[in-house]
Structures are given as structure tokens and as C-alpha cells.
N, C-alpha and C positions, 0 to 999 in steps of 0.2 A: 504494499500500500505506500501510496505517495500522498504529501501533504505538500501543495504548490501555491505559489503566489504569481498572479500575472499582473502586470503593468498595463492599464488601459490607455487608449489614445487620449482620454480626458485627464489622465494624470492620476487616476484612482488605482486603487489595488483590489484585486479580487482573490480570495482565498478560497481554495477547494480540496477535495481529497478524491482520490481516484486509484484503482487497480492498474490502470494502463495510462501512463502520463502521455505518451505519444499520441495515441488515440484521442485522448481527452483534450489535448491542446489543439489538435485538428479541429474536433467538434466545435470547441469555442471559436476558433479563427473562421469557421464555415457558417458560423450564425445558425447552427441546426435547429436551435430551440427559440422560438418567438418571444418567449417570457423571459429568457436568460438575462442577467444583469449586463452580460458581455457583449450581447448582440449589437446594440448601438453604439459600442465603445470600440469597437475593432479599428484598427489592428491591434493585437495583443502580443506582448512579449513576455515570455517565461522569465522571471527574474530570481526565483528561488524555488528549490525543492528539496525535500529530505524524504528517505525511504524509511519504512517501518515493517517489522515483521508482523506485528500485531494489529489487525484492524482496529480494534477498540482503543488502542493506544494512538492511532493516527487520527481518527475521529475526535478523540479528546483533545489533541493537539491542533486540529484544525479550529475546533470550537473556542478554544482558548486564543488563537491568533486573531480570529474574525473580531474579537473584542477589543483588540489593540488599537491604539491611535495610529494614525498614518505615519507619525514620526518614528514610534516603536518598530512597525512593520519595516520601515526604511532601514534603521539600526540592524535588524534581523538580516535584511537582504545585504546590507554592506559589511557583514560580519562583524559588527561592533557590539559584541555580547556584552562588554564592560558597561555599555551605556543602558542596557535593558532595565536594571533595577531602578535606575534614576528616572527613567521614562515611565515607570510604573506608578510613580508617586502622583497624586492629585495635588494640583496647584489651585488651592482656594485663595481668593483674593476678594 
């Protein structure tokens, strides 16, 4: 199983999970699903992926990333792992 992040043409990120990364990227870029978040945001670029042996772990990681801010996702994409804890803090003003 793979958790992946796509960068959309409108500079947003889409996070997903799949058992076949190559097929899923092709599906996203072809706009196969009318209701898909990515359909109107093509072309798409794969900017991050990680493989998991356990599907439940992959799904849990995908759900976790989907809740992250754009800046935290960008830090993950850029392999700036040391920034992730700081980006998790709420900034109340």
C-alpha cells in the first residue's frame, strides 16, 4: 500500500492511498472520476509517496496527513522532518 501526495495545478495538495501507485496516478491525470477533487486541478505532479506493508497502517497515515496544514505537508515533501513538530503547534493570537 502507498500513501501519496499530489501537487495540483492550483498549488493545492491531494493526499491519497492506493495499492497500485502507477495506476492511481494515471487515473487522477486522466480525470476518470467526475466528482474527484483532482479532476479540475490537472495536471498533477506526484511529490511524495511512502510504501506500507500493512493496509491499516497506510490508511491511518493517510488520514493523519489529510488533517495537516499545507506548510506541514510541504515540510514532509521536502524531507524537513525536524520542522514537523513545530508545524503541529497551534498558533493562537
